[in-house]
DRENTOR-825682 format. One record per residue: x, y, z of N, C-alpha, C in turn. Coordinates in steps of 0.02 Angstrom, whole numbers. Layout:
! DRENTOR-825682
ATOM    n_xx    n_yy    n_zz   ca_xx   ca_yy   ca_zz    c_xx    c_yy    c_zz
ATOM       X       Y       Z       X       Y       Z       X       Y       Z
...
This chain:
! DRENTOR-825682
ATOM    n_xx    n_yy    n_zz   ca_xx   ca_yy   ca_zz    c_xx    c_yy    c_zz
ATOM   -8321  -11578   -7715   -8261  -11524   -7747   -8224  -11514   -7687
ATOM   -8159  -11515   -7699   -8117  -11486   -7623   -8120  -11410   -7602
ATOM   -8114  -11403   -7563   -8106  -11335   -7546   -8019  -11304   -7561
ATOM   -8021  -11249   -7591   -7978  -11221   -7636   -7904  -11166   -7571
ATOM   -7866  -11191   -7574   -7808  -11138   -7549   -7803  -11107   -7621
ATOM   -7787  -11125   -7669   -7780  -11095   -7735   -7703  -11099   -7729
ATOM   -7671  -11051   -7805   -7618  -11075   -7805   -7539  -11048   -7774
ATOM   -7548  -11041   -7705   -7506  -11012   -7664   -7491  -11068   -7633
ATOM   -7556  -11130   -7610   -7555  -11179   -7563   -7515  -11233   -7595
ATOM   -7523  -11208   -7696   -7516  -11269   -7721   -7447  -11278   -7734
ATOM   -7400  -11212   -7747   -7334  -11190   -7741   -7300  -11225   -7680
ATOM   -7334  -11209   -7640   -7285  -11247   -7572   -7289  -11292   -7570
ATOM   -7345  -11333   -7566   -7352  -11410   -7580   -7311  -11448   -7621
ATOM   -7293  -11405   -7688   -7252  -11430   -7745   -7190  -11426   -7724
ATOM   -7176  -11384   -7673   -7111  -11365   -7641   -7084  -11438   -7611
ATOM   -7134  -11458   -7573   -7094  -11507   -7516   -7120  -11576   -7537
ATOM   -7178  -11575   -7586   -7191  -11648   -7635   -7223  -11674   -7670
ATOM   -7232  -11627   -7714   -7259  -11604   -7788   -7326  -11612   -7776
ATOM   -7385  -11570   -7822   -7457  -11543   -7839   -7459  -11574   -7902
ATOM   -7522  -11603   -7910   -7555  -11600   -7969   -7577  -11543   -8004
ATOM   -7524  -11533   -8070   -7529  -11466   -8107   -7603  -11462   -8147
ATOM   -7634  -11534   -8164   -7678  -11532   -8198   -7732  -11518   -8172
ATOM   -7753  -11516   -8100   -7811  -11501   -8081   -7823  -11422   -8053
ATOM   -7874  -11387   -8066   -7878  -11343   -8041   -7949  -11326   -7990
ATOM   -7923  -11326   -7923   -7966  -11325   -7854   -8002  -11245   -7863
ATOM   -8063  -11231   -7842   -8097  -11172   -7858   -8111  -11138   -7784
ATOM   -8117  -11084   -7792   -8129  -11021   -7739   -8204  -11036   -7718
ATOM   -8222  -11040   -7672   -8301  -11031   -7651   -8340  -11109   -7655
ATOM   -8313  -11149   -7649   -8344  -11190   -7622   -8339  -11241   -7568
ATOM   -8402  -11228   -7510   -8438  -11260   -7461   -8438  -11313   -7434
ATOM   -8411  -11348   -7387   -8413  -11386   -7350   -8482  -11404   -7333
ATOM   -8518  -11368   -7298   -8585  -11362   -7253   -8644  -11325   -7303
ATOM   -8686  -11320   -7299   -8743  -11312   -7333   -8748  -11323   -7412
ATOM   -8809  -11304   -7421   -8826  -11301   -7520   -8809  -11222   -7541
ATOM   -8769  -11209   -7592   -8757  -11173   -7622   -8818  -11160   -7674
ATOM   -8863  -11067   -7668   -8896  -11061   -7721   -8902  -10991   -7769
ATOM   -8925  -10992   -7823   -8907  -10945   -7861   -8970  -10916   -7904
ATOM   -9018  -10863   -7909   -9048  -10857   -7955   -9042  -10795   -8007
ATOM   -9068  -10811   -8061   -9092  -10785   -8118   -9162  -10773   -8138
ATOM   -9180  -10709   -8190   -9228  -10689   -8192   -9235  -10689   -8303
ATOM   -9265  -10722   -8296   -9273  -10751   -8355   -9337  -10739   -8399
ATOM   -9403  -10710   -8366   -9454  -10717   -8385   -9483  -10646   -8408
ATOM   -9504  -10658   -8485   -9514  -10613   -8514   -9586  -10582   -8504
ATOM   -9559  -10503   -8481   -9624  -10464   -8463   -9646  -10471   -8402
ATOM   -9611  -10492   -8357   -9623  -10508   -8288   -9580  -10455   -8252
ATOM   -9615  -10428   -8196   -9591  -10382   -8150   -9527  -10397   -8118
ATOM   -9486  -10366   -8053   -9448  -10386   -8007   -9470  -10450   -7979
ATOM   -9423  -10474   -7967   -9448  -10540   -7911   -9404  -10557   -7847
ATOM   -9426  -10582   -7795   -9403  -10582   -7743   -9406  -10669   -7718
ATOM   -9330  -10683   -7696   -9338  -10759   -7688   -9304  -10743   -7591
ATOM   -9343  -10802   -7587   -9352  -10833   -7519   -9330  -10920   -7519
ATOM   -9274  -10905   -7456   -9258  -10981   -7466   -9275  -10999   -7379
ATOM   -9308  -11047   -7378   -9335  -11064   -7303   -9367  -11017   -7254
ATOM   -9418  -10981   -7302   -9446  -10907   -7271   -9415  -10860   -7256
ATOM   -9354  -10845   -7289   -9320  -10778   -7271   -9295  -10778   -7331
ATOM   -9285  -10690   -7353   -9284  -10681   -7418   -9225  -10658   -7412
ATOM   -9188  -10684   -7485   -9113  -10692   -7485   -9089  -10634   -7529
ATOM   -9143  -10612   -7596   -9122  -10581   -7646   -9148  -10514   -7638
ATOM   -9096  -10467   -7671   -9088  -10383   -7626   -9127  -10357   -7662
ATOM   -9165  -10318   -7628   -9167  -10242   -7664   -9145  -10188   -7696
ATOM   -9190  -10172   -7754   -9130  -10141   -7802   -9169  -10079   -7815
ATOM   -9132  -10003   -7839   -9160   -9954   -7861   -9156   -9963   -7947
ATOM   -9224   -9953   -7980   -9202   -9960   -8044   -9268   -9907   -8103
ATOM   -9220   -9896   -8136   -9265   -9830   -8197   -9321   -9877   -8227
ATOM   -9366   -9826   -8252   -9428   -9871   -8286   -9441   -9819   -8314
ATOM   -9486   -9845   -8373   -9527   -9790   -8390   -9603   -9828   -8361
ATOM   -9655   -9797   -8336   -9699   -9803   -8315   -9767   -9765   -8317
ATOM   -9814   -9790   -8358   -9892   -9737   -8388   -9844   -9691   -8441
ATOM   -9785   -9687   -8472   -9749   -9648   -8509   -9710   -9583   -8469
ATOM   -9709   -9610   -8436   -9673   -9577   -8371   -9614   -9594   -8363
ATOM   -9527   -9567   -8363   -9492   -9601   -8317   -9480   -9593   -8246
ATOM   -9484   -9642   -8233   -9488   -9648   -8146   -9427   -9706   -8139
ATOM   -9410   -9693   -8062   -9364   -9724   -8020   -9391   -9776   -7974
ATOM   -9393   -9851   -7952   -9427   -9896   -7913   -9366   -9938   -7883
ATOM   -9376   -9939   -7803   -9362   -9996   -7786   -9416  -10054   -7819
ATOM   -9352  -10126   -7820   -9400  -10182   -7818   -9344  -10237   -7814
ATOM   -9354  -10282   -7855   -9329  -10353   -7830   -9261  -10349   -7885
ATOM   -9232  -10433   -7886   -9201  -10446   -7964   -9237  -10441   -8019
ATOM   -9223  -10381   -8073   -9238  -10383   -8129   -9238  -10438   -8199
ATOM   -9268  -10413   -8227   -9247  -10458   -8311   -9167  -10464   -8310
ATOM   -9152  -10505   -8332   -9097  -10536   -8359   -9032  -10513   -8287
ATOM   -9081  -10510   -8235   -9035  -10518   -8166   -9041  -10561   -8122
ATOM   -8977  -10571   -8095   -8937  -10644   -8083   -8902  -10608   -7989
ATOM   -8929  -10668   -7939   -8904  -10661   -7890   -8891  -10716   -7868
ATOM   -8798  -10724   -7831   -8780  -10682   -7819   -8750  -10687   -7879
ATOM   -8725  -10601   -7894   -8660  -10591   -7954   -8609  -10638   -7968
ATOM   -8588  -10646   -7909   -8518  -10727   -7901   -8540  -10758   -7857
ATOM   -8499  -10829   -7847   -8550  -10878   -7830   -8611  -10901   -7809
ATOM   -8598  -10910   -7751   -8681  -10929   -7731   -8709  -10904   -7668
ATOM   -8772  -10898   -7646   -8792  -10889   -7584   -8798  -10967   -7556
ATOM   -8781  -10952   -7469   -8759  -11023   -7442   -8821  -11028   -7401
ATOM   -8864  -11091   -7415   -8922  -11110   -7350   -8921  -11166   -7323
ATOM   -8938  -11181   -7276   -8948  -11242   -7246   -8974  -11313   -7284
ATOM   -8937  -11354   -7288   -8965  -11402   -7324   -9028  -11459   -7293
ATOM   -9037  -11506   -7324   -9093  -11544   -7311   -9157  -11537   -7350
ATOM   -9226  -11515   -7321   -9270  -11490   -7363   -9282  -11433   -7365
ATOM   -9245  -11407   -7431   -9246  -11350   -7434   -9290  -11298   -7475
ATOM   -9335  -11250   -7438   -9398  -11222   -7443   -9372  -11164   -7506
ATOM   -9410  -11153   -7569   -9387  -11099   -7612   -9445  -11080   -7636
ATOM   -9451  -11015   -7626   -9506  -10961   -7650   -9494  -10917   -7700
ATOM   -9518  -10928   -7749   -9509  -10853   -7814   -9582  -10804   -7800
ATOM   -9554  -10741   -7777   -9623  -10700   -7777   -9622  -10637   -7813
ATOM   -9675  -10616   -7861   -9655  -10545   -7882   -9644  -10496   -7827
ATOM   -9614  -10452   -7857   -9597  -10398   -7802   -9655  -10344   -7800
ATOM   -9643  -10298   -7748   -9689  -10251   -7728   -9650  -10189   -7741
ATOM   -9674  -10149   -7807   -9589  -10094   -7802   -9639  -10044   -7771
ATOM   -9578  -10008   -7760   -9614   -9941   -7711   -9568   -9887   -7767
ATOM   -9582   -9830   -7763   -9675   -9808   -7770   -9710   -9859   -7827
ATOM   -9775   -9870   -7821   -9817   -9928   -7850   -9808   -9896   -7923
ATOM   -9817   -9959   -7945   -9820   -9941   -8047   -9892   -9926   -8051
ATOM   -9885   -9887   -8106   -9973   -9837   -8143   -9984   -9892   -8204
ATOM   -9937   -9932   -8248   -9934   -9940   -8324   -9971  -10024   -8303
ATOM   -9999  -10050   -8350  -10035  -10115   -8329   -9982  -10185   -8323
ATOM   -9967  -10236   -8268   -9920  -10276   -8265   -9962  -10336   -8280
ATOM   -9902  -10403   -8315   -9950  -10458   -8319   -9951  -10496   -8264
ATOM   -9916  -10470   -8213   -9952  -10514   -8147   -9946  -10480   -8100
ATOM   -9985  -10457   -8063   -9970  -10416   -8003   -9913  -10424   -7951
ATOM   -9904  -10375   -7915   -9846  -10380   -7851   -9878  -10421   -7806
ATOM   -9835  -10460   -7779   -9832  -10527   -7738   -9860  -10573   -7719
ATOM   -9877  -10593   -7806   -9897  -10671   -7823   -9845  -10734   -7818
ATOM   -9833  -10783   -7788   -9788  -10832   -7778   -9808  -10855   -7861
ATOM   -9738  -10868   -7890   -9735  -10901   -7950   -9720  -10954   -7958
ATOM   -9662  -10982   -7863   -9641  -11042   -7879   -9640  -11048   -7805
ATOM   -9685  -11125   -7769   -9666  -11132   -7698   -9648  -11200   -7702
ATOM   -9585  -11216   -7697   -9540  -11302   -7705   -9512  -11303   -7640
ATOM   -9502  -11377   -7603   -9472  -11369   -7556   -9409  -11441   -7615
ATOM   -9362  -11443   -7612   -9295  -11467   -7629   -9267  -11490   -7587
ATOM   -9251  -11560   -7598   -9220  -11607   -7542   -9142  -11595   -7585
ATOM   -9092  -11561   -7536   -9024  -11535   -7530   -8960  -11564   -7488
ATOM   -8917  -11561   -7535   -8859  -11598   -7472   -8810  -11552   -7467
ATOM   -8743  -11566   -7417   -8683  -11502   -7407   -8649  -11509   -7481
ATOM   -8633  -11454   -7485   -8578  -11442   -7531   -8627  -11442   -7612
ATOM   -8709  -11464   -7628   -8720  -11472   -7682   -8719  -11401   -7718
ATOM   -8750  -11380   -7773   -8757  -11297   -7805   -8836  -11295   -7838
ATOM   -8869  -11246   -7817   -8933  -11266   -7877   -8923  -11182   -7912
ATOM   -8954  -11171   -7976   -8969  -11116   -8001   -9048  -11125   -7997
ATOM   -9096  -11074   -7982   -9159  -11071   -7976   -9167  -11018   -8033
ATOM   -9184  -11017   -8088   -9188  -11001   -8170   -9276  -10971   -8173
ATOM   -9326  -10920   -8192   -9378  -10907   -8192   -9380  -10885   -8263
ATOM   -9438  -10917   -8303   -9445  -10900   -8371   -9540  -10931   -8379
ATOM   -9561  -10926   -8434   -9618  -10948   -8466   -9639  -10879   -8500
ATOM   -9720  -10918   -8512   -9764  -10869   -8556   -9848  -10850   -8503
ATOM   -9831  -10803   -8487   -9893  -10786   -8439   -9960  -10805   -8478
ATOM   -9999  -10834   -8441  -10080  -10866   -8493  -10060  -10912   -8509
ATOM  -10003  -10940   -8536   -9974  -11001   -8569   -9995  -11078   -8542
ATOM  -10034  -11112   -8580  -10036  -11187   -8546  -10004  -11243   -8564
ATOM   -9968  -11228   -8594   -9885  -11273   -8609   -9830  -11235   -8594
ATOM   -9798  -11165   -8605   -9752  -11157   -8554   -9777  -11083   -8500
ATOM   -9787  -11112   -8441   -9831  -11056   -8408   -9749  -11037   -8379
ATOM   -9763  -10975   -8352   -9715  -10947   -8292   -9703  -11004   -8238
ATOM   -9638  -11007   -8226   -9610  -11050   -8172   -9538  -11039   -8164
ATOM   -9513  -11074   -8125   -9449  -11063   -8099   -9428  -11138   -8102
ATOM   -9366  -11142   -8146   -9320  -11218   -8152   -9262  -11213   -8099
ATOM   -9286  -11257   -8042   -9224  -11272   -8005   -9196  -11333   -8051
ATOM   -9126  -11299   -8037   -9061  -11323   -8067   -9008  -11356   -8047
ATOM   -8988  -11426   -8009   -8917  -11447   -8021   -8880  -11420   -8028
ATOM   -8808  -11384   -8008   -8760  -11377   -8038   -8718  -11429   -8039
ATOM   -8697  -11461   -8080   -8657  -11518   -8078   -8578  -11496   -8117
ATOM   -8530  -11498   -8070   -8468  -11489   -8108   -8432  -11537   -8111
ATOM   -8392  -11532   -8175   -8325  -11592   -8192   -8281  -11542   -8168
ATOM   -8221  -11606   -8136   -8161  -11572   -8109   -8139  -11533   -8176
ATOM   -8108  -11494   -8137   -8076  -11421   -8168   -8012  -11456   -8200
ATOM   -7984  -11453   -8254   -7919  -11472   -8285   -7878  -11397   -8305
ATOM   -7798  -11405   -8320   -7785  -11339   -8334   -7804  -11330   -8404
ATOM   -7810  -11264   -8420   -7805  -11248   -8507   -7884  -11254   -8500
ATOM   -7930  -11258   -8462   -8003  -11283   -8500   -8042  -11203   -8449
ATOM   -8096  -11206   -8493   -8143  -11159   -8437   -8202  -11203   -8453
ATOM   -8266  -11186   -8427   -8319  -11236   -8437   -8389  -11201   -8451
ATOM   -8429  -11230   -8486   -8470  -11176   -8527   -8540  -11231   -8525
ATOM   -8592  -11208   -8501   -8664  -11214   -8531   -8710  -11210   -8536
ATOM   -8766  -11221   -8580   -8835  -11164   -8606   -8893  -11202   -8555
ATOM   -8911  -11126   -8540   -8998  -11142   -8505   -9047  -11101   -8572
ATOM   -9091  -11139   -8586   -9136  -11125   -8662   -9187  -11096   -8610
ATOM   -9195  -11019   -8606   -9261  -11007   -8554   -9285  -10961   -8619
ATOM   -9297  -10979   -8703   -9333  -10950   -8714   -9404  -10980   -8723
ATOM   -9466  -10961   -8713   -9491  -10975   -8701   -9547  -11018   -8769
ATOM   -9530  -10980   -8826   -9562  -10986   -8902   -9540  -11002   -8947
ATOM   -9463  -11027   -8940   -9414  -11039   -8964   -9386  -11100   -8978
ATOM   -9384  -11137   -9025   -9354  -11198   -9052   -9299  -11214   -9018
ATOM   -9275  -11281   -9053   -9218  -11290   -9016   -9163  -11271   -9039
ATOM   -9102  -11254   -9005   -9024  -11221   -9034   -8971  -11265   -9014
ATOM   -8923  -11240   -9060   -8843  -11275   -9050   -8812  -11196   -9020
ATOM   -8757  -11192   -8983   -8716  -11128   -8986   -8640  -11159   -9008
ATOM   -8643  -11085   -9063   -8567  -11081   -9059   -8527  -11045   -9035
ATOM   -8458  -11059   -9064   -8404  -11021   -9008   -8339  -10980   -9036
ATOM   -8344  -10932   -9031   -8295  -10910   -9085   -8244  -10866   -9047
ATOM   -8164  -10879   -9057   -8121  -10863   -8997   -8048  -10857   -9036
ATOM   -7993  -10814   -9010   -7923  -10825   -9044   -7861  -10835   -8993
ATOM   -7837  -10894   -9023   -7786  -10895   -8944   -7732  -10883   -8955
ATOM   -7695  -10882   -8902   -7636  -10827   -8899   -7602  -10864   -8974
ATOM   -7562  -10811   -9003   -7528  -10842   -9059   -7555  -10885   -9114
ATOM   -7619  -10880   -9117   -7656  -10918   -9165   -7709  -10890   -9205
ATOM   -7743  -10924   -9235   -7805  -10886   -9295   -7875  -10893   -9257
ATOM   -7911  -10860   -9275   -7974  -10859   -9250   -8003  -10913   -9276
ATOM   -8041  -10953   -9210   -8049  -11015   -9218   -8138  -11022   -9199
ATOM   -8170  -11082   -9238   -8259  -11062   -9229   -8272  -11149   -9228
ATOM   -8300  -11164   -9179   -8338  -11233   -9188   -8412  -11213   -9135
ATOM   -8458  -11278   -9128   -8507  -11272   -9097   -8499  -11324   -9050
ATOM   -8515  -11293   -8984   -8480  -11349   -8918   -8565  -11373   -8904
ATOM   -8610  -11334   -8910   -8681  -11366   -8891   -8717  -11396   -8939
ATOM   -8747  -11427   -8930   -8807  -11435   -8989   -8864  -11468   -8968
ATOM   -8925  -11469   -8992   -9004  -11468   -8994   -9019  -11471   -8929
ATOM   -9026  -11422   -8881   -9064  -11400   -8824   -9125  -11368   -8850
ATOM   -9170  -11378   -8809   -9232  -11355   -8811   -9261  -11313   -8777
ATOM   -9324  -11275   -8775   -9340  -11231   -8688   -9352  -11282   -8638
ATOM   -9327  -11255   -8593   -9328  -11257   -8528   -9267  -11336   -8507
ATOM   -9227  -11349   -8552   -9185  -11404   -8543   -9105  -11352   -8513
ATOM   -9066  -11387   -8502   -8996  -11372   -8484   -8948  -11419   -8490
ATOM   -8898  -11387   -8523   -8856  -11433   -8541   -8805  -11464   -8510
ATOM   -8762  -11521   -8513   -8688  -11533   -8444   -8643  -11461   -8479
ATOM   -8604  -11445   -8432   -8551  -11406   -8445   -8488  -11434   -8468
ATOM   -8475  -11403   -8541   -8427  -11421   -8574   -8377  -11405   -8588
ATOM   -8309  -11428   -8576   -8257  -11370   -8586   -8202  -11349   -8655
ATOM   -8192  -11281   -8637   -8184  -11280   -8691   -8103  -11238   -8690
ATOM   -8062  -11221   -8741   -8006  -11203   -8725   -7984  -11120   -8693
ATOM   -7952  -11133   -8666   -7914  -11047   -8647   -7878  -11031   -8619
ATOM   -7804  -10982   -8627   -7757  -10972   -8628   -7733  -10981   -8573
ATOM   -7701  -11029   -8551   -7666  -11020   -8481   -7650  -10994   -8436
ATOM   -7634  -10928   -8454   -7591  -10872   -8405   -7645  -10803   -8419
ATOM   -7712  -10809   -8437   -7739  -10757   -8441   -7813  -10781   -8482
ATOM   -7861  -10717   -8483   -7949  -10730   -8492   -7911  -10743   -8565
ATOM   -7989  -10782   -8581   -7972  -10800   -8683   -8045  -10766   -8695
ATOM   -8059  -10703   -8735   -8114  -10675   -8755   -8173  -10740   -8793
ATOM   -8211  -10730   -8794   -8258  -10808   -8825   -8335  -10758   -8846
ATOM   -8355  -10776   -8915   -8411  -10757   -8927   -8423  -10791   -8944
ATOM   -8519  -10812   -8910   -8560  -10855   -8890   -8615  -10845   -8960
ATOM   -8651  -10885   -9008   -8698  -10863   -9040   -8730  -10939   -9055
ATOM   -8807  -10921   -9038   -8858  -10973   -9026   -8881  -10991   -9117
ATOM   -8893  -11047   -9134   -8903  -11035   -9198   -8989  -11097   -9205
ATOM   -9025  -11092   -9241   -9060  -11149   -9251   -9031  -11209   -9244
ATOM   -9065  -11262   -9227   -9032  -11350   -9215   -9008  -11351   -9306
ATOM   -8947  -11378   -9291   -8946  -11410   -9359   -8917  -11351   -9430
ATOM   -8937  -11305   -9400   -8937  -11241   -9475   -8863  -11199   -9452
ATOM   -8844  -11135   -9491   -8826  -11095   -9477   -8861  -11009   -9460
ATOM   -8929  -11027   -9450   -8965  -10959   -9453   -8960  -10946   -9386
ATOM   -8935  -10899   -9388   -8930  -10866   -9299   -8986  -10851   -9283
ATOM   -9000  -10861   -9205   -9070  -10856   -9175   -9043  -10795   -9123
ATOM   -9064  -10732   -9110   -9027  -10683   -9068   -8976  -10672   -9071
ATOM   -8953  -10600   -9029   -8899  -10594   -9033   -8835  -10629   -8994
ATOM   -8792  -10608   -9002   -8715  -10657   -8969   -8734  -10629   -8880
ATOM   -8684  -10655   -8833   -8690  -10641   -8773   -8685  -10569   -8774
ATOM   -8741  -10540   -8733   -8740  -10471   -8688   -8729  -10480   -8605
ATOM   -8724  -10419   -8608   -8727  -10395   -8529   -8803  -10371   -8496
ATOM   -8795  -10387   -8428   -8865  -10343   -8404   -8880  -10290   -8419
ATOM   -8850  -10245   -8458   -8866  -10191   -8465   -8887  -10179   -8549
ATOM   -8872  -10247   -8581   -8895  -10243   -8656   -8861  -10233   -8696
ATOM   -8780  -10220   -8660   -8721  -10205   -8737   -8683  -10281   -8768
ATOM   -8693  -10279   -8815   -8666  -10339   -8825   -8575  -10334   -8828
ATOM   -8552  -10386   -8806   -8480  -10403   -8775   -8458  -10473   -8795
ATOM   -8419  -10499   -8806   -8382  -10551   -8786   -8376  -10580   -8700
ATOM   -8380  -10647   -8699   -8357  -10675   -8633   -8287  -10673   -8625
ATOM   -8259  -10644   -8571   -8191  -10674   -8539   -8174  -10726   -8494
ATOM   -8158  -10784   -8519   -8167  -10834   -8498   -8089  -10858   -8477
ATOM   -8106  -10866   -8388   -8049  -10901   -8336   -8033  -10956   -8348
ATOM   -7974  -10972   -8344   -7943  -11039   -8352   -7983  -11097   -8293
ATOM   -8013  -11129   -8271   -8054  -11176   -8205   -8098  -11138   -8194
ATOM   -8149  -11095   -8242   -8208  -11050   -8212   -8263  -11091   -8227
ATOM   -8316  -11083   -8229   -8381  -11127   -8248   -8430  -11052   -8284
ATOM   -8464  -11088   -8308   -8507  -11011   -8346   -8578  -11047   -8345
ATOM   -8651  -11017   -8364   -8686  -11038   -8384   -8730  -10955   -8447
ATOM   -8719  -11000   -8502   -8766  -10964   -8547   -8830  -10968   -8541
ATOM   -8867  -10915   -8537   -8943  -10920   -8527   -8972  -10862   -8607
ATOM   -9008  -10919   -8654   -9047  -10883   -8685   -9116  -10868   -8676
ATOM   -9115  -10806   -8681   -9194  -10768   -8643   -9218  -10740   -8715
ATOM   -9272  -10725   -8697   -9314  -10666   -8724   -9375  -10712   -8790
ATOM   -9377  -10670   -8833   -9455  -10717   -8859   -9429  -10731   -8945
ATOM   -9454  -10784   -8980   -9446  -10788   -9045   -9499  -10755   -9087
ATOM   -9537  -10727   -9048   -9608  -10691   -9081   -9649  -10654   -9034
ATOM   -9684  -10629   -9072   -9733  -10576   -8988   -9776  -10605   -8993
ATOM   -9798  -10601   -8927   -9842  -10644   -8891   -9885  -10603   -8848
ATOM   -9964  -10598   -8871  -10007  -10567   -8824  -10031  -10608   -8775
ATOM  -10039  -10567   -8711  -10033  -10611   -8644  -10106  -10606   -8650
ATOM  -10144  -10669   -8649  -10221  -10665   -8631  -10243  -10666   -8573
ATOM  -10302  -10609   -8608  -10335  -10584   -8554  -10323  -10497   -8539
ATOM  -10273  -10472   -8568  -10243  -10418   -8566  -10237  -10372   -8633
ATOM  -10219  -10327   -8613  -10205  -10277   -8676  -10131  -10281   -8691
ATOM  -10075  -10335   -8670  -10039  -10312   -8686   -9997  -10369   -8714
ATOM   -9960  -10354   -8758   -9904  -10376   -8814   -9837  -10376   -8795
ATOM   -9821  -10427   -8767   -9757  -10442   -8752   -9705  -10447   -8826
ATOM   -9659  -10420   -8842   -9638  -10399   -8905   -9565  -10435   -8922
ATOM   -9554  -10463   -8962   -9478  -10490   -8991   -9429  -10432   -9017
ATOM   -9454  -10388   -9021   -9427  -10329   -9045   -9376  -10281   -8981
ATOM   -9322  -10246   -8992   -9293  -10196   -8964   -9345  -10149   -8964
ATOM   -9348  -10102   -8897   -9408  -10061   -8882   -9372   -9986   -8919
ATOM   -9416   -9952   -8950   -9376   -9901   -8997   -9352   -9848   -8944
ATOM   -9310   -9806   -8986   -9291   -9753   -8949   -9322   -9670   -8955
ATOM   -9374   -9682   -9022   -9399   -9608   -9001   -9456   -9654   -9078
ATOM   -9507   -9593   -9066   -9578   -9619   -9091   -9582   -9624   -9173
ATOM   -9609   -9700   -9197   -9594   -9694   -9260   -9632   -9646   -9303
ATOM   -9691   -9616   -9287   -9732   -9577   -9313   -9765   -9525   -9279
ATOM   -9785   -9453   -9293   -9809   -9417   -9250   -9849   -9436   -9209
ATOM   -9841   -9433   -9134   -9899   -9468   -9077   -9905   -9542   -9071
ATOM   -9837   -9576   -9093   -9851   -9624   -9075   -9811   -9636   -9001
ATOM   -9842   -9668   -8967   -9798   -9683   -8892   -9759   -9752   -8906
ATOM   -9771   -9802   -8928   -9723   -9858   -8914   -9666   -9848   -8901
ATOM   -9620   -9804   -8903   -9565   -9808   -8880   -9567   -9794   -8801
ATOM   -9621   -9768   -8785   -9636   -9756   -8705   -9658   -9797   -8663
ATOM   -9682   -9861   -8700   -9716   -9923   -8685   -9669   -9950   -8641
ATOM   -9666   -9988   -8563   -9622  -10016   -8514   -9580  -10056   -8554
ATOM   -9528  -10046   -8542   -9468  -10090   -8542   -9469  -10143   -8556
ATOM   -9534  -10201   -8513   -9522  -10246   -8504   -9575  -10265   -8548
ATOM   -9604  -10228   -8583   -9645  -10264   -8626   -9595  -10291   -8728
ATOM   -9527  -10273   -8698   -9496  -10278   -8760   -9425  -10341   -8742
ATOM   -9430  -10384   -8781   -9402  -10444   -8757   -9344  -10486   -8810
ATOM   -9295  -10452   -8828   -9270  -10469   -8888   -9250  -10529   -8867
ATOM   -9239  -10577   -8920   -9191  -10639   -8904   -9129  -10631   -8911
ATOM   -9077  -10657   -8868   -9012  -10657   -8851   -8996  -10702   -8817
ATOM   -8915  -10688   -8804   -8880  -10752   -8748   -8871  -10679   -8681
ATOM   -8876  -10706   -8616   -8834  -10683   -8548   -8803  -10738   -8526
ATOM   -8777  -10720   -8482   -8711  -10771   -8451   -8713  -10751   -8371
ATOM   -8697  -10781   -8342   -8673  -10796   -8278   -8620  -10834   -8255
ATOM   -8582  -10803   -8202   -8519  -10874   -8202   -8534  -10879   -8118
ATOM   -8536  -10952   -8116   -8573  -10993   -8089   -8530  -10977   -8025
ATOM   -8465  -10998   -8035   -8390  -10992   -7985   -8321  -11004   -8032
């Protein structure tokens, strides 16, 4: 994909010799190096640190948590539902690119039980990469599971050429005990009626669809509400698109941009083998259900409601 100068350059070229108005070039493309993006979708797993060629590239951040029934603030790596970088990609030398994902070591140390201790390597892989390529590294899975263990999926991001009046969306299915899903989309074009369509079908856990084009208003963003449904049905699975803070909100799609929907969370409660921890497919209570019931004070990472999150690739 060509490096962009964007619309000003296009207008200048148009004045001289014409400019292809059906093609949209992108900010953030790099001629040298490989582009990498990290997303945390592993239910119940604490913060993660991402390393490339032996160097930590993901940030340490402050997070408020409930620890041993007490509110606390810790510094840790990128947390559940977290993405790094928030926009575009981190760039590293291409070739044999070493990618390592490690559970972060929080400060101060946590008291409440964790399904995996700090400093444990989740993924240690070498990916053959080339200049200009882009990859998403998404971590998911069930701790202690023989069939869907915790792992990181290293996904090559292949972008179709952008066309005016279109944005591009794909699905990464990262709900480790859920069945296959379709994705429906609802939007209202300028001057038109509410339109609903199915844009992606039959994606199962650990798989990522191709980017598909969706209609957008050519001169502004277009609000899309995406919903996952069980494949071949109208049965909703999980919430519509949410932000990292958990707020349900439509996605404002911009012409020429590329977006990844991530289906995360649990379809059913999961008892972690050899621990007393049950990861729950329900929301964390905000108050005690009965006197003395402290379920609502259990660590937030024990609760993993299914639903869609998203990030902007570029």
